[in-house]
C-alpha positions in Angstrom: 169.5 184.3 76.8 167.8 187.0 76.9 164.9 186.0 74.6 164.5 183.1 76.4 164.5 184.5 80.0 161.4 186.4 78.4 159.7 183.8 76.9 159.6 182.1 80.0 158.5 185.1 81.8 155.7 185.1 79.1 154.7 181.2 79.6 154.8 182.7 83.5 152.1 185.4 83.0 150.2 182.8 80.7 149.9 180.8 83.9 149.3 183.4 86.4 146.5 184.5 84.3 145.3 181.4 84.3 145.2 180.6 88.2 143.6 184.1 88.5 140.7 182.9 86.2 140.3 179.7 88.0 140.3 181.3 91.5 138.0 183.9 90.5 135.8 182.3 87.7 135.5 179.0 88.7 133.5 177.1 86.1 132.2 180.3 84.7 134.7 180.0 81.4 133.4 175.9 80.6 134.7 175.7 76.6 132.9 172.1 76.1 129.9 170.9 77.7 131.2 167.3 77.3 134.2 168.3 78.9 133.7 170.6 81.9 137.7 170.1 82.7 138.0 172.3 79.5 137.8 175.6 80.8 139.8 178.7 79.6 141.4 179.2 82.7 142.8 175.3 82.4 143.7 175.9 78.9 145.9 179.0 80.0 147.5 177.4 82.6 148.4 173.8 80.3 149.7 176.6 77.9 151.6 178.9 80.2 153.3 175.6 81.7 154.1 174.2 78.5 155.9 177.6 77.7 157.5 178.0 81.1 159.3 174.2 80.3 159.9 174.8 76.9 161.5 178.5 77.7 163.5 176.8 80.7 164.5 173.7 78.1 166.2 176.6 76.2 167.3 178.4 79.0 169.4 175.5 80.4 170.4 174.7 77.1 172.0 177.8 76.2 173.9 178.1 79.5 175.3 174.5 79.5 175.7 175.0 75.8 174.0 171.1 75.6 173.5 170.1 72.1 170.7 168.1 72.9 168.7 170.0 75.0 169.5 173.1 72.4 168.1 170.6 69.8 165.4 169.4 71.5 164.7 173.1 72.0 164.7 173.7 68.5 162.4 170.8 67.6 159.3 171.6 70.1 159.6 175.6 68.6 159.7 174.5 65.3 156.6 172.1 66.2 154.7 174.4 68.0 155.0 176.8 64.7 153.8 174.5 62.8 150.9 174.1 64.5 150.2 177.8 64.7 150.3 177.8 60.8 148.1 175.1 60.4 145.5 176.7 63.1 145.7 179.6 60.9 145.6 177.9 57.9 142.3 176.1 59.4 140.6 179.3 60.5 140.7 180.9 57.1 139.2 177.2 55.8 136.1 177.3 58.2 135.9 180.6 58.8 132.5 180.8 57.0 131.5 177.8 58.8 132.5 180.0 62.1 129.4 179.3 64.6 130.5 180.2 68.3 130.1 176.4 69.1 126.9 176.5 67.2 125.6 178.9 69.6 122.8 181.1 68.2 121.3 181.5 71.6 120.6 179.7 75.1 117.9 177.4 73.3 120.6 175.4 71.2 121.4 173.6 74.6 118.1 172.3 74.8 118.6 170.1 72.1 121.9 168.9 73.6 120.6 168.0 77.0 117.0 167.4 75.8 115.5 169.0 78.3 115.0 173.0 78.9 118.2 173.5 80.6 121.8 174.8 79.9 124.8 174.6 81.3 126.0 176.1 84.5 128.2 178.4 82.5 125.2 180.0 81.0 123.7 181.1 84.6 123.9 184.8 85.3 125.5 184.0 88.6 127.2 180.6 88.6 126.5 178.0 91.3 125.9 174.0 90.8 122.9 173.1 88.7 121.8 176.8 88.3 121.1 176.2 84.5 118.7 173.4 85.4 115.3 174.9 85.9 115.0 179.0 86.5 115.3 180.6 82.9 115.0 184.0 84.1 118.9 183.6 85.4 120.4 182.6 82.4 122.2 184.8 79.9 120.5 184.7 76.3 122.5 186.9 74.3 123.9 185.2 71.1 127.0 184.2 71.8 128.1 184.0 68.0 127.4 187.7 67.5 129.5 188.9 70.3 132.8 186.5 69.5 132.1 188.0 66.0 131.8 191.6 66.9 135.1 191.0 69.4 136.9 189.8 66.7 136.2 192.2 64.2 136.9 195.0 66.7 140.2 193.2 67.5 141.9 192.2 64.4 144.2 194.4 63.9 145.7 194.0 67.8 145.3 190.3 66.9 147.2 190.4 63.8 149.9 192.5 65.4 149.8 190.2 68.5 150.2 186.8 65.8 153.0 188.5 64.1 155.3 189.2 67.0 154.8 185.8 68.1 155.6 184.3 64.7 158.9 186.8 64.6 159.9 185.5 68.3 159.5 182.1 67.3 161.5 182.5 64.3 164.5 184.5 66.2 164.3 181.6 68.4 164.7 179.1 65.9 167.5 180.7 64.2 169.4 181.6 67.6 168.6 178.3 68.8 170.3 176.3 65.9 172.9 179.3 64.9 174.0 178.1 69.0 173.5 174.6 68.1 175.7 174.7 65.0 178.6 176.8 67.3 178.7 173.9 70.0 179.1 171.4 67.4 181.8 174.0 65.5 183.4 174.3 69.1 183.4 170.5 69.9 184.7 169.2 66.5 187.4 171.5 66.8 188.6 170.2 70.0 187.9 167.2 69.4 
């Protein structure tokens, strides 16, 4: 039960960071020019909410000793675990092609828009339509190199985080299935 509470609190933390980013950064952290609502803040809000809901589902299932809730928690956690493994595999398969969304500098956006403009998230100070006509107010540093350098500098921390996350999920899978099996045995014994 403590494990599930920690999982729910982690979801709350991620949700909180997403809300904070949304309030303080606005559309600065837009991840895709074609999907302006796909921002780092909205992504964190969605992930935090999903983690909280799954954690609460596991908590309620554990407290009530509800087999359907425990099984649902197990299946959702297993699905997320497999999706994470798939994303790690895809990262290693495509790591040579990693181009930071194809952005080597701000001029890459000129082809996307067929004009001399960039998304508003490239502006030094964000405002609506700031990327239309004033190149002096745009970030010009290549995104690819900055992301690549950051990943290389933080590789050990990222691996530790990934391993801790995997261990936590495996423990969640083991504990939820153990509790599920115990409730089946108790129901069979008293039936």
